[in-house]
KEDO-677688 format. One record per residue (C-alpha): residue number from 1; x, y, z. Coordinates in steps of 0.05 Angstrom, whole numbers, plus 5000, padded with zeros to 4 digits. Layout:
// residues N
+-----+------+------+------+
| num |   xx |   yy |   zz |
+-----+------+------+------+
| NUM |    X |    Y |    Z |
...
+-----+------+------+------+
END
This chain:
// residues 38
+-----+------+------+------+
| num |   xx |   yy |   zz |
+-----+------+------+------+
|   1 | 1605 | 6424 | 6014 |
|   2 | 1586 | 6408 | 5946 |
|   3 | 1601 | 6341 | 5971 |
|   4 | 1561 | 6334 | 6027 |
|   5 | 1489 | 6289 | 6034 |
|   6 | 1437 | 6332 | 6030 |
|   7 | 1426 | 6321 | 6104 |
|   8 | 1498 | 6343 | 6120 |
|   9 | 1492 | 6408 | 6091 |
|  10 | 1409 | 6420 | 6135 |
|  11 | 1446 | 6406 | 6195 |
|  12 | 1491 | 6459 | 6179 |
|  13 | 1459 | 6510 | 6149 |
|  14 | 1412 | 6509 | 6213 |
|  15 | 1476 | 6503 | 6265 |
|  16 | 1502 | 6570 | 6230 |
|  17 | 1422 | 6607 | 6241 |
|  18 | 1426 | 6591 | 6314 |
|  19 | 1499 | 6619 | 6319 |
|  20 | 1472 | 6685 | 6275 |
|  21 | 1418 | 6686 | 6317 |
|  22 | 1460 | 6680 | 6378 |
|  23 | 1395 | 6634 | 6419 |
|  24 | 1342 | 6711 | 6402 |
|  25 | 1272 | 6676 | 6399 |
|  26 | 1245 | 6661 | 6335 |
|  27 | 1170 | 6690 | 6315 |
|  28 | 1166 | 6653 | 6261 |
|  29 | 1174 | 6590 | 6234 |
|  30 | 1241 | 6574 | 6199 |
|  31 | 1231 | 6523 | 6138 |
|  32 | 1287 | 6493 | 6092 |
|  33 | 1295 | 6450 | 6033 |
|  34 | 1357 | 6418 | 6004 |
|  35 | 1361 | 6385 | 5937 |
|  36 | 1404 | 6360 | 5912 |
|  37 | 1410 | 6352 | 5835 |
|  38 | 1456 | 6293 | 5798 |
+-----+------+------+------+
END
C-alpha cells in the first residue's frame, strides 16, 4: 500500500474498521489522518 494515494489508504482503513466492528454502533467519533511523506 506504500504506493497508494492518501485517499485510497483512508478508504481502505475505513473499510477495514467497518469489517472489524461488524456494523456495531459507534459510541464515539473516529478521526483518521493519513500523511504521505516524500
